[in-house]
C-alpha positions, -999 to 999 in steps of 0.1 A, spaced: 617 248 -156 584 262 -141 577 228 -125 611 229 -108 605 265 -96 571 256 -83 586 226 -64 614 247 -49 590 274 -37 568 248 -20 599 240 1 615 262 27 634 294 21 667 276 25 659 257 -8 653 289 -27 685 306 -13 707 283 -34 684 281 -64 692 299 -97 682 335 -94 692 336 -57 679 368 -41 648 371 -64 635 336 -55 644 341 -19 623 373 -17 595 355 -35 596 327 -9 596 353 19 564 368 4 547 335 3 556 327 38 542 361 50 510 353 33 507 319 49 516 332 83 494 364 84 465 352 62 466 377 34 446 355 10 437 384 -13 474 389 -23 485 371 -55 522 364 -56 540 361 -89 576 354 -95 578 386 -115 562 407 -87 588 433 -76 594 439 -39 590 477 -43 553 475 -53 534 507 -43 497 506 -36 470 528 -20 467 535 17 450 507 36 463 480 12 492 458 24 522 463 1 556 447 -4 583 472 4 617 473 21 620 490 55 652 502 72 659 520 105 688 530 126 691 541 163 721 560 177 741 549 207 724 560 240 726 557 278 695 545 297 693 537 334 731 543 338 738 517 311 753 524 277 739 508 245 756 508 211 740 520 179 718 495 161 704 492 126 684 468 104 672 467 68 644 442 59 639 437 22 604 423 22 577 435 46 540 441 46 530 475 61 496 487 71 488 521 87 458 540 99 452 573 117 422 585 139 412 621 141 407 637 175 372 651 174 352 667 202 315 660 200 291 684 218 254 677 224 231 707 218 197 707 235 168 704 210 190 693 181 195 658 168 231 646 165 262 664 178 283 694 168 318 681 159 350 700 163 383 687 149 409 694 175 438 676 159 449 645 139 461 615 159 492 595 154 496 569 127 493 534 140 515 511 120 517 473 117 547 457 101 547 420 92 580 407 81 604 378 81 641 376 89 660 351 69 695 336 64 709 323 32 721 291 49 705 266 72 712 285 104 688 305 125 692 343 119 704 351 154 722 383 143 691 397 125 669 388 155 693 406 179 695 436 156 657 439 155 654 435 192 681 462 198 662 486 176 629 478 194 646 484 228 654 520 219 635 542 244 630 573 222 617 581 187 640 573 158 640 577 121 625 552 97 630 548 60 600 534 40 586 548 8 549 549 16 553 558 53 577 587 44 552 597 17 524 602 42 546 621 66 559 594 89 596 599 94 600 590 130 584 563 151 583 547 185 579 510 191 549 496 209 549 458 206 572 432 190 558 397 185 579 368 173 558 344 152 565 307 152 572 292 118 571 254 122 596 235 100 617 266 91 653 266 104 667 297 88 639 322 92 620 341 119 587 358 113 576 388 133 548 414 137 558 449 148 534 476 161 547 511 158 534 547 164 544 577 145 562 606 162 578 639 153 612 652 162 611 683 182 637 709 194 633 730 225 646 765 219 649 792 246 641 827 233 639 856 257 635 833 286 606 815 269 606 779 258 595 773 222 588 738 209 595 735 172 592 706 148 624 697 131 
């Protein structure tokens, strides 16, 4: 049985989609493709490895990601609401502090003042996949529609939400070529964290508050 599984996983995702176990083996194949495409040689993939596998910050983890944008009007053109849920992604995030360094005469080094913490810079590596032998046009269009949204929108991801990232803006979406694969499309998505604000008028003064 293990030899059959090993043979099936060495084939494309379309082979695993119809194999006994269905979704579990499909997710395993997605993980292996992500490793091959993005070069995460330090990640060991097991057939018992769950998708929702938490890890420390700075370590790529397998975890589902979902987001939804409302309908909107931009440049006098209306766009419908869009949403997408990706069951298997690798997410990495980092944040840089905004520090002012002041040189003082007669003293080695600098005096450092923390002014604020910067935005989280997030990279999402994922793969969109159909269960049949057809290219995932609908999933690709959904992801593109979400990426086209011109404002910040809400994101659902266990670790990102845990570190305080609830809203993001999109910076760059790259489609990665996967030779020999018919029913899958890999991508790399670069995002930046944002916060939702409300502008309130009180006694003729504008107050910016975080929602």
